Steps between C-alpha positions, in 0.01 A plus 500: 500500500400391151408131487746283311258215448497383138129464433247620241317820576166471675233708320474828687799426726722792610845460646517630858798710390359661184210733563327794342529836671200523734462869423402441136160645423366361168199736512732801507692365198197394295427844356854535366490157343158564346628818341817365347474120499832484685650605828829512694450389861796573731578297813282210389653245736577551866857613550628166638351303210648735240842473659491118501392480135750763393784312665389171343471627143846665514664219692680333211304180565232551233548257205467770235461418132516747213148558369506612139346450158710394200347501155158534657537204735521542884787338686625471857875448466725400786755769582792251488384396153508864386843550653635190323382605152782522243560860394355451152179342640473771768523768233227332297279478808558870580420604142176298497383654831583853386335457160181376660497796738533742210219334309233440770435317822810374682635466852814397681529466877570234765211303649412225741147365440355466845161369383660209315704403807226532761223348291719198419554445874874573467553775756865563579452645847801632687620835359227491236206432735413867525461527122286188492290654774425797272324254270286398800432865579384602154264197495363571846163657576684784670665606172232401250231658718704819511530494119127440454412784734744741339419419136129427541543173307351201688658242271863507629557149632858395407839653448816360347846626594857518383805665654679733259838673488593769249866593468679727254359462148182317599165623370140413412354663190144628460207255525158482667497153671179397319524130414190299404415233757735625773218661705720796598322777686790700641880498480691567822855581606623472857825697514797405720778724367656681797648795312417615145512822299261584219788585267631144531214367283297197608183714526154357454362726225141531380441604139221712355332419171703779334830339607583735786585379851205591719645391832804319640575326827848475652563159665461613863573254780187339650259652245225328305431606141178355367310572176212375301558273198513589212715812536800596293819509709873425494804486728766743378847358439731510803796727418834344416674680789271360770659249738193444721221250432130571473309232695130425497238228517253533216203319351140520402186483707247286323133410500601131517795274447602402151 
């Protein structure tokens, strides 16, 4: 069982329920990562761990907020607040989001910022304990050691994390994750979407310098996507006809906190 104790993470602690797949061989993956600076690793967690996290993230218990930029400023907006917007205000909000997406960097998806919760000592436990345990996992020696061995970078010492949900219309436009002072080495995505088709959108796309898509990853259940920063990428817009949700836990692996 996943512990429901509401306590801050211990450095390097791993929940007894959330484990990496013991069959992972970072040495076998290292040559692929060295060639492309990115890799898709299937079956990254053991089957029981993946099932527990997948159930938790889709449980309806996650306190999602809408993560979006408006007029160049980032916001996390409560879903009830969005639902209660007067029609005129909602139309203005929609127009601002769409205009920013046409002009440059923009995103819109649902998020729960695990790092903020865990690092503030405010774990929820209960149905959300498995998601909080993923934060412990990505900051454990088991995971960070795997990353260092696969990437050849000895400086990976910390990872932040947020749960994300993309539904119809959600997207993330092209960017490269490079932000001065953030100490980002790699971006990662742990996927927990049980069923997804490539023609539904929501694909992690990597862009060449000439503007073409060089590679794309479908959000496959229990797969890790990890890539070196900086690297141009985007998440394609989820199609309007899609009724499923694209679930993941994402973040950056860093050389230090801050």
